[in-house]
C-alpha positions in Angstrom: 105.1 -115.2 -7.4 107.3 -113.1 -9.1 105.8 -110.4 -10.9 105.4 -110.4 -15.0 108.1 -108.1 -16.6 108.8 -106.6 -20.2 112.1 -108.5 -20.9 110.5 -112.7 -19.1 107.1 -112.2 -21.1 107.1 -114.2 -24.7 107.5 -112.1 -27.9 106.3 -113.0 -31.2 107.8 -111.4 -35.1 105.0 -110.1 -37.4 105.3 -109.1 -40.1 103.9 -106.6 -42.8 103.0 -108.6 -46.3 100.6 -106.1 -47.8 100.3 -102.3 -48.5 97.8 -99.9 -46.1 96.9 -98.8 -49.6 93.2 -98.9 -50.0 92.1 -99.8 -46.3 90.9 -96.9 -44.2 92.8 -94.6 -41.9 91.8 -97.0 -38.3 94.1 -99.6 -40.3 96.8 -97.9 -41.0 96.8 -96.6 -38.0 97.4 -99.6 -36.0 100.0 -100.6 -38.4 102.2 -97.4 -37.9 101.1 -98.3 -34.0 102.8 -101.8 -34.2 106.0 -99.7 -35.5 105.5 -101.1 -38.9 107.5 -98.7 -41.6 107.4 -100.6 -45.0 106.3 -103.9 -46.8 108.3 -106.9 -45.9 109.4 -104.5 -42.2 109.5 -107.0 -38.9 108.6 -105.8 -35.7 109.0 -107.6 -32.5 106.8 -107.5 -30.2 105.4 -108.5 -26.7 102.7 -110.9 -26.5 100.1 -109.3 -24.9 95.9 -109.2 -25.7 96.3 -105.8 -26.3 98.7 -106.5 -29.3 96.7 -109.6 -30.1 93.8 -107.3 -30.6 95.6 -105.2 -32.4 96.9 -107.8 -34.7 93.6 -109.5 -35.0 92.7 -106.4 -36.4 95.3 -105.8 -39.3 95.0 -110.0 -39.7 94.9 -109.7 -43.5 97.8 -107.7 -44.0 100.2 -108.8 -41.6 101.5 -112.5 -40.7 102.7 -114.2 -37.2 105.2 -116.3 -36.5 106.3 -117.1 -32.8 
């Protein structure tokens, strides 16, 4: 069975649609950890359980498209 590499894994696009101002610091750290720089910024992330957990934590701030 072939090993799963980063290149052949499924990727998802995540967009930051709401500002982190007024939310707690752990949510801000999660948003920065995902690679967002500004509002309406779109990042492409690997579809892993870790990424899904981060999205779940800030689901009120982001939108996901596959």
